[in-house]
C-alpha positions in Angstrom: 14.7 6.2 38.4 11.9 3.6 38.3 9.1 3.3 40.8 8.7 -0.1 42.6 6.3 -1.7 41.2 5.5 -5.4 40.6 6.8 -7.4 37.9 4.9 -6.7 34.2 3.6 -10.3 33.0 3.2 -9.4 29.5 5.1 -7.2 26.5 1.9 -4.8 26.1 2.6 -4.4 30.0 5.4 -3.5 30.1 5.5 -1.2 27.3 2.9 0.9 28.5 4.7 1.5 31.9 8.0 2.2 29.9 5.9 4.7 28.1 4.5 6.2 31.1 7.9 6.6 32.4 7.6 3.9 35.6 9.9 1.5 33.9 13.5 2.5 33.5 15.5 -0.8 34.2 16.9 -3.8 32.5 14.1 -6.1 31.2 15.2 -9.4 32.1 12.6 -11.2 34.0 10.1 -9.2 33.0 6.9 -10.7 30.9 8.4 -14.3 31.2 7.7 -16.1 28.3 7.6 -13.2 26.2 10.3 -12.5 23.1 12.4 -9.0 24.0 14.3 -7.5 21.5 17.6 -6.0 20.7 17.1 -2.7 19.1 19.0 -1.1 16.0 18.2 2.2 14.0 20.0 3.3 10.9 19.1 5.6 8.3 17.4 4.2 5.2 20.6 4.3 3.0 22.7 2.0 5.3 19.6 -0.1 6.0 20.3 -2.7 3.1 23.5 -3.1 3.9 23.1 -3.8 7.8 20.1 -6.7 6.5 22.7 -8.6 4.9 25.0 -8.0 8.1 22.5 -10.0 9.8 21.7 -12.3 7.2 25.4 -12.9 7.4 25.9 -13.1 11.4 22.5 -15.0 12.1 24.2 -15.6 15.4 24.2 -12.6 17.3 22.1 -10.7 15.0 18.9 -12.6 14.1 16.5 -10.6 12.6 12.7 -10.5 14.3 11.2 -7.9 12.5 12.2 -4.8 10.3 10.3 -1.2 10.8 10.3 0.3 7.4 11.9 4.1 7.2 9.9 6.5 9.1 7.1 3.9 11.1 7.5 3.8 14.6 5.1 0.9 15.4 6.4 -2.9 15.3 2.9 -3.9 13.5 4.3 -7.8 13.4 5.4 -8.7 16.7 3.6 -5.3 19.2 1.0 -3.9 18.0 0.3 -0.6 19.1 3.6 -0.1 20.4 6.3 3.1 19.4 9.5 2.2 19.3 10.7 6.0 20.0 9.2 5.6 23.7 8.7 1.5 24.5 12.5 0.8 25.1 13.8 1.8 28.6 16.5 3.4 27.8 18.3 4.2 24.5 21.6 5.1 23.1 22.8 7.5 20.1 26.0 6.9 18.4 27.3 9.4 15.7 30.4 8.3 13.7 31.0 5.9 16.5 30.7 7.7 19.6 28.1 7.3 21.7 26.4 10.8 22.1 23.5 10.5 24.5 21.5 8.3 26.4 17.7 9.3 26.3 14.7 8.0 27.4 12.9 8.8 24.6 13.6 8.9 20.8 11.7 11.9 20.3 14.5 14.3 19.8 16.0 12.2 17.2 13.3 10.6 15.3 13.6 11.3 11.7 11.2 10.1 8.8 14.1 8.1 6.9 15.2 6.0 10.0 14.7 2.3 10.2 14.1 0.1 12.8 15.8 -3.5 13.0 14.6 -5.8 16.1 16.8 -8.6 16.6 16.6 -11.4 19.0 17.7 -11.4 22.7 19.1 -13.9 25.0 16.7 -12.4 27.7 14.1 -14.1 25.7 15.4 -17.9 26.8 16.2 -17.0 30.1 13.0 -18.4 31.4 13.8 -21.7 29.6 17.3 -21.7 31.9 15.4 -20.9 35.0 12.8 -24.0 34.3 15.5 -26.3 33.6 16.9 -25.7 37.3 19.5 -23.2 36.4 20.2 -20.2 38.8 20.3 -16.6 37.2 20.7 -14.4 39.8 20.3 -11.1 38.1 16.7 -12.5 36.6 13.8 -10.2 37.6 15.9 -7.7 39.2 17.4 -4.1 38.2 20.5 -5.4 37.8 22.1 -6.8 34.2 23.9 -9.5 32.7 27.3 -9.2 32.1 28.5 -8.7 28.5 32.2 -8.8 26.4 33.5 -7.9 23.4 35.2 -10.9 21.9 37.8 -11.6 19.4 35.2 -13.6 17.4 35.4 -11.2 13.9 31.7 -10.7 12.4 31.5 -11.1 8.5 31.7 -7.8 7.1 29.0 -6.2 5.3 29.9 -2.9 3.3 30.9 -0.8 6.1 29.7 -3.0 9.0 32.7 -5.3 10.6 33.8 -5.5 14.0 33.8 -8.2 16.7 31.0 -9.8 18.1 29.6 -9.3 22.1 28.9 -12.3 24.2 26.4 -12.1 27.1 27.7 -14.5 30.1 26.3 -16.3 32.7 28.1 -19.0 35.3 26.8 -22.6 34.9 27.2 -25.4 36.9 28.9 -28.5 35.3 26.2 -30.7 35.0 24.1 -28.2 34.0 25.5 -28.1 31.0 23.7 -30.2 28.6 20.7 -28.8 29.8 21.7 -25.6 29.1 22.8 -26.2 25.7 20.0 -28.3 24.9 17.3 -25.5 26.3 19.2 -22.4 24.5 19.6 -24.8 21.2 15.4 -24.7 20.5 15.5 -20.9 20.2 18.1 -19.9 17.1 16.0 -16.5 16.6 17.2 -15.3 20.1 20.9 -16.6 19.6 20.3 -20.4 20.3 23.4 -22.3 21.5 26.7 -20.8 23.0 29.3 -19.9 21.0 31.9 -20.9 23.6 32.0 -22.9 27.0 35.2 -22.7 29.3 38.6 -20.8 29.0 37.3 -16.9 28.3 40.8 -16.1 27.2 39.9 -18.2 23.9 37.8 -15.8 23.2 39.3 -12.5 23.9 38.4 -12.2 27.4 41.2 -11.7 29.6 39.2 -10.5 33.1 36.1 -12.2 33.4 35.3 -9.5 36.4 35.6 -6.4 33.7 32.6 -6.7 31.6 32.5 -4.3 28.2 28.7 -4.0 29.1 26.7 -4.4 32.1 27.6 -6.0 35.5 30.2 -8.9 37.0 28.6 -11.8 38.7 30.8 -13.7 41.1 31.1 -17.4 40.8 29.1 -19.0 43.7 30.7 -22.8 43.4 33.6 -24.5 42.0 31.6 -26.5 39.4 30.3 -23.4 37.9 31.8 -22.9 33.8 31.4 -19.8 32.2 29.4 -19.9 29.1 29.0 -17.6 26.4 26.2 -16.7 24.1 25.9 -14.6 21.2 24.7 -10.9 22.3 22.3 -8.4 20.3 24.7 -5.9 21.7 26.9 -6.9 19.2 25.8 -3.9 16.7 27.1 -1.1 19.2 30.3 -2.7 18.6 29.9 -2.2 15.5 28.6 1.2 15.5 32.2 1.8 17.9 33.7 -0.2 15.0 32.2 1.0 11.9 31.6 4.7 12.5 28.2 5.0 11.1 27.1 8.7 10.4 23.7 7.6 13.0 23.1 4.3 14.8 20.4 4.2 17.5 20.4 1.2 19.9 18.7 0.1 23.2 21.0 0.5 26.3 22.2 -2.6 27.1 20.4 -4.7 28.7 17.3 -2.5 28.0 15.0 -4.5 25.8 12.3 -3.6 23.3 9.7 -6.0 24.7 7.2 -8.2 22.0 3.8 -9.8 22.5 5.6 -12.5 20.9 5.7 -16.1 23.0 9.2 -17.9 23.3 7.5 -20.9 21.9 6.2 -18.7 19.0 10.0 -18.9 17.8 10.5 -22.5 19.4 12.3 -25.0 16.7 12.3 -28.3 18.6 
């Protein structure tokens, strides 16, 4: 359980609280302006094919940093970090089945494991808020809704399967702002992949997310908007059934020391 604490303002502070066991909740809204990352950890023998998969699928899997096999510090983005202890909650998949959701990876860590840090849409949420777009879960213990779609990723070796998207309700008169604000951050998923009818991307019930929590539409003028999501590797793990794949639990990100503007392109 998390202890009631004020919202941490830096990546280093978030990681310190997580490592101390004081923060186990979704990371939306924490460390404003800091880049958050999805986590995918694989045996070295599968790392090249997964890197190629990410290169072929930059919308859901934009690579922020790759940590070499056996190393635990994200030395380029989070000095002094430990990837086995600095994520609020992990998921462990074996042959496509989730077998554990541990708070640390100490019992699973191996010298042949390679860690991929992938861009996360939580990184551009502050930009959405700054443009007057309300995100009701932002800064709370609750989570964004995520859906497995019918949008197929580009295959690489054993890695193949459908894209996962995150969903937010956006007022009709703020759609252009939302697209503009997020387009500046292609390394954290960039512009939406779909706007409007969820069924067109294989979502039959907007009230039944595959990951995260449902958020009700608050006004008739709100439109469903969907961004590529870094939970996609978990969908791939289930579809491709690698011997071992470790990820973050949806919504529970690794928070870096990078600032959002470090990744902005416009």
